[in-house]
C-alpha positions in Angstrom: 19.8 75.1 157.8 20.0 79.2 157.7 18.2 79.1 160.7 19.1 75.1 162.4 23.1 77.1 162.0 21.7 80.8 163.5 20.5 78.4 166.2 23.3 76.3 166.9 26.1 80.4 167.2 23.7 81.6 169.6 23.5 78.6 172.1 26.9 77.1 171.7 29.7 79.6 173.8 32.6 80.8 171.7 36.1 80.8 172.1 38.5 83.4 172.7 39.8 82.9 168.9 36.2 83.1 167.9 34.1 85.9 169.6 34.0 88.9 168.0 36.4 91.6 167.9 35.1 94.2 170.2 36.9 97.4 170.6 39.3 99.1 173.3 37.1 102.0 173.9 34.0 101.8 176.4 30.4 102.4 174.6 28.7 105.1 175.8 26.3 104.9 178.3 24.8 106.5 181.2 26.4 108.0 184.3 22.7 108.3 186.5 19.9 105.9 187.3 17.0 107.0 185.2 15.0 106.3 188.5 16.8 107.0 191.7 19.6 109.4 190.0 22.2 107.9 191.9 25.4 106.9 190.6 25.0 103.8 188.0 29.4 104.2 188.1 29.8 104.7 192.0 31.5 105.7 194.1 29.1 103.8 196.3 28.5 104.2 200.0 30.8 102.5 201.9 29.6 98.8 203.5 27.7 98.3 199.7 28.0 94.7 198.2 27.7 93.5 194.7 27.0 91.3 192.1 25.5 90.4 188.8 22.7 88.4 187.5 21.3 86.8 184.8 18.0 86.1 184.2 17.2 86.1 180.5 16.3 89.6 178.7 17.3 92.5 181.5 14.8 94.8 181.1 11.8 93.2 183.0 15.0 91.6 185.6 16.9 95.1 186.2 13.1 96.3 186.6 12.7 93.7 189.5 15.3 94.0 190.6 15.9 98.2 191.5 12.3 98.2 193.7 13.8 96.2 196.1 14.5 97.9 199.9 17.8 97.1 200.1 19.4 97.9 196.6 21.5 100.8 196.1 21.7 101.2 192.0 21.2 98.7 189.2 23.4 98.6 185.9 22.3 96.5 182.8 24.9 94.8 181.3 27.4 92.3 179.9 29.2 90.1 181.6 31.0 86.8 181.4 32.4 86.3 177.5 35.0 87.4 175.1 34.5 90.2 173.1 35.8 93.2 175.1 33.4 96.4 175.7 30.1 95.1 173.1 27.0 96.6 171.8 23.7 94.6 172.4 23.5 93.8 168.2 26.8 92.4 169.2 25.9 90.5 172.3 22.6 89.1 171.3 24.2 86.9 168.2 26.1 84.7 170.7 29.6 85.1 169.5 30.5 87.3 172.6 30.0 85.1 174.8 28.5 87.4 177.1 24.8 87.7 178.7 22.7 90.0 180.0 23.1 90.7 183.4 22.1 93.3 185.7 25.0 94.9 188.2 23.2 95.3 191.6 24.7 97.4 194.2 22.9 96.3 197.7 23.0 96.9 200.6 23.7 93.8 202.5 22.3 94.4 205.8 18.6 95.0 204.8 18.7 93.0 201.8 21.0 89.8 202.6 22.9 87.8 199.6 20.5 84.5 200.4 17.0 86.5 200.1 18.5 88.7 196.9 19.1 85.4 195.6 15.5 84.4 196.3 14.2 86.6 194.2 16.6 85.9 191.5 15.8 81.6 191.5 12.0 83.2 191.7 12.0 85.8 189.2 12.7 83.4 186.4 13.4 79.4 185.4 16.9 78.9 186.4 16.8 75.2 184.7 16.0 76.6 180.3 20.0 76.4 179.8 21.3 78.9 176.8 17.6 80.5 176.8 14.9 82.4 178.9 11.2 81.8 177.6 11.6 82.5 173.8 14.9 84.5 173.6 16.9 82.1 172.7 20.6 82.0 172.9 23.8 81.9 175.2 23.2 85.8 176.2 19.9 84.8 177.4 21.8 82.2 180.0 20.9 82.1 183.7 23.4 83.3 185.8 25.2 84.3 188.3 28.8 86.7 188.6 30.1 87.0 192.5 32.7 89.5 194.5 33.9 86.8 196.3 34.4 82.9 197.3 32.3 83.3 200.3 29.7 85.2 197.7 30.2 82.0 195.5 29.5 79.5 197.6 26.3 81.0 199.4 25.6 81.0 195.7 25.9 77.5 194.9 24.3 76.8 198.3 20.9 78.9 197.2 21.5 77.0 194.4 20.9 73.3 195.9 17.8 74.5 197.6 16.3 75.5 194.8 16.6 71.9 193.5 15.5 70.7 195.7 12.8 73.2 196.1 12.0 72.3 192.2 12.0 67.6 192.5 10.0 68.3 195.5 7.3 70.3 193.3 7.9 67.3 190.5 9.7 69.1 187.9 12.2 66.9 187.0 15.1 69.4 184.9 18.4 70.2 186.5 18.9 74.3 187.0 21.5 75.3 184.4 22.5 78.9 186.4 26.9 79.3 185.7 27.7 80.2 189.3 31.1 82.2 188.7 33.7 84.8 190.3 32.7 88.6 188.2 34.7 89.3 185.2 35.2 91.9 183.5 31.7 93.6 183.5 30.7 96.2 180.3 27.5 99.0 180.7 25.2 98.5 177.9 24.3 101.5 176.5 22.2 104.1 177.7 18.8 103.7 176.0 18.9 99.7 178.2 19.8 101.6 181.3 16.1 101.3 183.4 14.3 100.9 179.8 10.7 99.9 181.6 11.2 103.3 183.5 11.7 104.7 180.3 9.8 102.9 178.2 6.6 102.1 180.3 4.3 100.6 177.7 7.3 98.7 176.1 6.1 95.0 176.5 8.8 93.1 178.9 8.0 89.8 181.2 9.8 87.5 183.3 8.1 84.1 184.4 9.5 82.3 187.0 9.0 78.1 187.7 6.3 79.4 190.3 7.9 77.3 192.7 9.0 79.2 195.9 13.0 79.0 197.2 13.8 78.5 201.0 16.3 81.4 202.1 19.5 79.3 204.2 
C-alpha cells in the first residue's frame, strides 16, 4: 500500500493548495554554461527566441539540445507547477507540480521552431503520460512551454502531425504532451546544469519511439 500511495502522489498533479510551499528566494545555481561559457540567465543576443522542453529527466535532454546548431544556450530547470523556487528533491516527489525541463534559447533563423520540435518529439516518447521510461511521476511528463500564442499554435500542429505519423507506424498510443504558454521558470541547482558534460561517465539516455516526425 505504501508503494501504491507513493506512486499515486507522484503521478497526480497537486493543486495550488496541496503543493509544497517552496521558498521566497531562488536556489543557488550556475551563472555560465559549463560547455560554452555563455551566460545562463542573459542577456542573450538580439533576435533570440526561447522555449522550454520537458522530455523526462533533464540531463540527457539538455545534452541533446545544447549540441544542436542554432542553440545559443540551454538551462536545466523546473516549470509548470505551483511551488516557488523548488529543489530537485522536492520536484521529484510530484508535490510541486513542476516538470523537469530544458529552457532553450535559440536562433530561429538557424533552427526554425518546427525543426526544434522535430528534435523534441523524436528525442523521447511523448505518449507515456506521467513518466518517461523508468522515471515515474509528473516531474517527467512530456511538456512544451512556449513564449507566444503563435509558438503554441506551431507546437500543437507539430503534435498533431506527429500523432498521425505514429498512427501510420502502427502505434496506437495518444500523445500526452502538455503544451502551454510558459509559466515561471526556475533554474535547477548548479550540479544539474550541463550534468553530462560535468560527469561524462554518468548513465543517462533518452529513448524515442523510432518514428520520424515530419516538419511543417
